[in-house]
DSSP file (Angstrom, degrees, kcal/mol; ACC not computed):
  #  RESIDUE AA STRUCTURE BP1 BP2  ACC     N-H-->O    O-->H-N    N-H-->O    O-->H-N    TCO  KAPPA ALPHA  PHI   PSI    X-CA   Y-CA   Z-CA
    1    1 A M     >        0   0    0      0, 0.0     4,-1.7     0, 0.0     5,-0.1   0.000 360.0 360.0 360.0 -57.3   -4.5   22.0   43.3
    2    2 A Y  H  >  +     0   0    0      1,-0.2     4,-2.3     2,-0.2     5,-0.2   0.887 360.0  54.8 -62.6 -39.4   -6.8   22.0   40.3
    3    3 A R  H  > S+     0   0    0      1,-0.2     4,-2.3     2,-0.2    -1,-0.2   0.902 106.1  50.2 -63.5 -42.0   -7.0   18.2   40.4
    4    4 A S  H  > S+     0   0    0      1,-0.2     4,-2.2     2,-0.2    -1,-0.2   0.868 109.3  53.1 -64.8 -35.6   -8.1   18.1   44.1
    5    5 A V  H  X S+     0   0    0     -4,-1.7     4,-2.2     2,-0.2    -2,-0.2   0.937 110.1  46.2 -64.7 -46.3  -10.9   20.6   43.3
    6    6 A T  H  X S+     0   0    0     -4,-2.3     4,-2.4     1,-0.2    -2,-0.2   0.889 111.5  53.1 -64.5 -38.0  -12.2   18.6   40.4
    7    7 A N  H  X S+     0   0    0     -4,-2.3     4,-2.5     1,-0.2    -1,-0.2   0.915 109.0  48.6 -62.0 -43.0  -12.1   15.5   42.6
    8    8 A S  H  X S+     0   0    0     -4,-2.2     4,-2.3     1,-0.2    -1,-0.2   0.896 112.0  48.6 -66.4 -39.2  -14.1   17.1   45.4
    9    9 A T  H  X S+     0   0    0     -4,-2.2     4,-2.7     2,-0.2    -1,-0.2   0.891 111.0  51.5 -67.4 -37.0  -16.7   18.4   42.9
   10   10 A C  H  X S+     0   0    0     -4,-2.4     4,-2.4     2,-0.2    -2,-0.2   0.934 112.0  45.2 -63.3 -46.0  -17.0   14.9   41.4
   11   11 A S  H  X S+     0   0    0     -4,-2.5     4,-2.5     2,-0.2    -1,-0.2   0.883 112.5  52.3 -65.8 -36.9  -17.5   13.3   44.8
   12   12 A W  H  X S+     0   0    0     -4,-2.3     4,-2.6     2,-0.2    -2,-0.2   0.919 110.1  48.3 -64.0 -43.1  -20.0   16.0   45.7
   13   13 A K  H  X S+     0   0    0     -4,-2.7     4,-2.8     2,-0.2    -2,-0.2   0.900 110.7  51.4 -62.0 -40.6  -21.9   15.3   42.5
   14   14 A R  H  X S+     0   0    0     -4,-2.4     4,-2.5     2,-0.2    -2,-0.2   0.914 110.7  47.8 -63.7 -42.6  -21.9   11.6   43.2
   15   15 A I  H  X S+     0   0    0     -4,-2.5     4,-2.6     2,-0.2    -2,-0.2   0.916 112.3  49.9 -62.8 -42.8  -23.2   12.2   46.7
   16   16 A K  H  X S+     0   0    0     -4,-2.6     4,-2.7     2,-0.2    -2,-0.2   0.913 110.5  49.8 -63.0 -42.8  -25.9   14.5   45.3
   17   17 A M  H  X S+     0   0    0     -4,-2.8     4,-2.6     2,-0.2    -1,-0.2   0.925 111.3  49.3 -60.1 -45.3  -26.8   11.8   42.7
   18   18 A K  H  X S+     0   0    0     -4,-2.5     4,-2.5     1,-0.2    -2,-0.2   0.914 111.6  48.6 -60.9 -43.2  -27.1    9.2   45.4
   19   19 A R  H  X S+     0   0    0     -4,-2.6     4,-2.7     1,-0.2    -1,-0.2   0.907 111.2  50.4 -64.7 -41.4  -29.2   11.5   47.5
   20   20 A N  H  X S+     0   0    0     -4,-2.7     4,-2.9     2,-0.2    -2,-0.2   0.911 110.9  48.8 -61.5 -42.9  -31.5   12.2   44.6
   21   21 A R  H  X S+     0   0    0     -4,-2.6     4,-2.6     2,-0.2    -2,-0.2   0.908 111.9  49.0 -64.1 -41.5  -31.9    8.5   43.8
   22   22 A L  H  X S+     0   0    0     -4,-2.5     4,-2.2     2,-0.2    -2,-0.2   0.921 112.9  47.7 -62.4 -44.1  -32.7    7.8   47.5
   23   23 A Y  H  X S+     0   0    0     -4,-2.7     4,-2.6     2,-0.2     5,-0.2   0.908 111.8  50.2 -63.8 -43.0  -35.2   10.6   47.5
   24   24 A E  H  X S+     0   0    0     -4,-2.9     4,-2.4     1,-0.2    -2,-0.2   0.920 111.4  47.6 -61.9 -44.7  -36.8    9.3   44.2
   25   25 A S  H  X S+     0   0    0     -4,-2.6     4,-2.5     1,-0.2    -1,-0.2   0.876 111.5  51.8 -65.5 -35.8  -37.1    5.8   45.6
   26   26 A R  H  X S+     0   0    0     -4,-2.2     4,-2.2     2,-0.2    -2,-0.2   0.929 112.0  44.6 -66.4 -44.5  -38.6    7.2   48.8
   27   27 A T  H  X S+     0   0    0     -4,-2.6     4,-2.7     2,-0.2    -2,-0.2   0.873 112.5  53.3 -67.1 -35.4  -41.2    9.2   46.9
   28   28 A H  H  X S+     0   0    0     -4,-2.4     4,-2.5    -5,-0.2    -2,-0.2   0.922 109.5  47.8 -63.6 -43.9  -41.9    6.2   44.7
   29   29 A L  H  X S+     0   0    0     -4,-2.5     4,-2.6     2,-0.2    -2,-0.2   0.900 111.5  50.9 -62.8 -40.6  -42.4    4.0   47.7
   30   30 A L  H  X S+     0   0    0     -4,-2.2     4,-2.5     2,-0.2    -2,-0.2   0.920 110.7  48.4 -62.8 -44.3  -44.8    6.6   49.2
   31   31 A A  H  X S+     0   0    0     -4,-2.7     4,-2.7     1,-0.2    -2,-0.2   0.906 111.3  50.5 -62.3 -41.8  -46.7    6.8   45.9
   32   32 A E  H  X S+     0   0    0     -4,-2.5     4,-2.7     2,-0.2    -2,-0.2   0.916 110.4  49.8 -61.1 -43.8  -46.9    3.0   45.8
   33   33 A A  H  X S+     0   0    0     -4,-2.6     4,-2.5     2,-0.2    -2,-0.2   0.913 112.1  47.2 -62.7 -43.7  -48.2    2.9   49.4
   34   34 A I  H  X S+     0   0    0     -4,-2.5     4,-2.6     2,-0.2    -2,-0.2   0.932 112.9  49.0 -63.2 -45.7  -50.8    5.5   48.7
   35   35 A H  H  X S+     0   0    0     -4,-2.7     4,-2.5     1,-0.2    -2,-0.2   0.908 111.7  49.8 -59.2 -43.7  -51.9    3.7   45.5
   36   36 A F  H  X S+     0   0    0     -4,-2.7     4,-2.5     2,-0.2    -1,-0.2   0.914 111.5  48.0 -62.3 -45.3  -52.1    0.4   47.5
   37   37 A Q  H  X S+     0   0    0     -4,-2.5     4,-2.7     2,-0.2     5,-0.2   0.903 111.4  50.3 -63.9 -41.8  -54.2    2.0   50.2
   38   38 A V  H  X S+     0   0    0     -4,-2.6     4,-2.2     1,-0.2    -2,-0.2   0.922 111.6  48.7 -62.1 -44.0  -56.6    3.6   47.7
   39   39 A G  H  X S+     0   0    0     -4,-2.5     4,-2.4    -5,-0.2    -2,-0.2   0.910 111.9  49.1 -61.6 -43.5  -56.9    0.2   46.0
   40   40 A L  H  X S+     0   0    0     -4,-2.5     4,-2.8     1,-0.2    -2,-0.2   0.928 111.7  47.8 -62.3 -46.5  -57.6   -1.5   49.3
   41   41 A S  H  X S+     0   0    0     -4,-2.7     4,-2.6     1,-0.2    -1,-0.2   0.871 111.4  51.6 -65.3 -35.6  -60.2    1.1   50.3
   42   42 A T  H  X S+     0   0    0     -4,-2.2     4,-2.5     2,-0.2    -1,-0.2   0.929 112.1  45.7 -65.1 -45.2  -61.9    0.8   46.9
   43   43 A I  H  X S+     0   0    0     -4,-2.4     4,-2.4     2,-0.2    -2,-0.2   0.923 113.6  50.0 -61.5 -44.6  -62.1   -3.0   47.2
   44   44 A W  H  X S+     0   0    0     -4,-2.8     4,-2.1     1,-0.2    -2,-0.2   0.906 111.7  47.9 -62.3 -43.0  -63.4   -2.7   50.8
   45   45 A K  H  X S+     0   0    0     -4,-2.6     4,-2.3     2,-0.2    -1,-0.2   0.910 112.1  48.9 -64.5 -42.9  -66.1   -0.2   49.7
   46   46 A S  H  X S+     0   0    0     -4,-2.5     4,-1.9     1,-0.2    -2,-0.2   0.883 111.4  49.7 -66.8 -37.0  -67.2   -2.4   46.8
   47   47 A E  H  X S+     0   0    0     -4,-2.4     4,-2.0     2,-0.2    -1,-0.2   0.890 111.1  49.4 -66.8 -38.6  -67.4   -5.4   49.1
   48   48 A R  H  < S+     0   0    0     -4,-2.1    -2,-0.2     1,-0.2    -1,-0.2   0.885 109.3  52.5 -65.4 -38.3  -69.4   -3.5   51.6
   49   49 A A  H  < S+     0   0    0     -4,-2.3    -2,-0.2     1,-0.2    -1,-0.2   0.881 107.6  51.6 -65.7 -37.5  -71.7   -2.3   48.8
   50   50 A I  H  <        0   0    0     -4,-1.9    -1,-0.2     1,-0.3    -2,-0.2   0.910 360.0 360.0 -65.4 -41.8  -72.2   -5.9   47.7
   51   51 A D     <        0   0    0     -4,-2.0    -1,-0.3    -5,-0.1    -2,-0.2   0.502 360.0 360.0 -65.1 360.0  -73.1   -6.9   51.3
């Protein structure tokens, strides 16, 4: 009885960890995309200013 309970909590924690990691990677990718877009727009603006 007790053993099955601990097993279920362990698996639940593992699922939660996996979900957190997935969420972290997703937010990281989003941040990277925003950073990339900002960099692109900055380059584009500076090139326009040179023209």
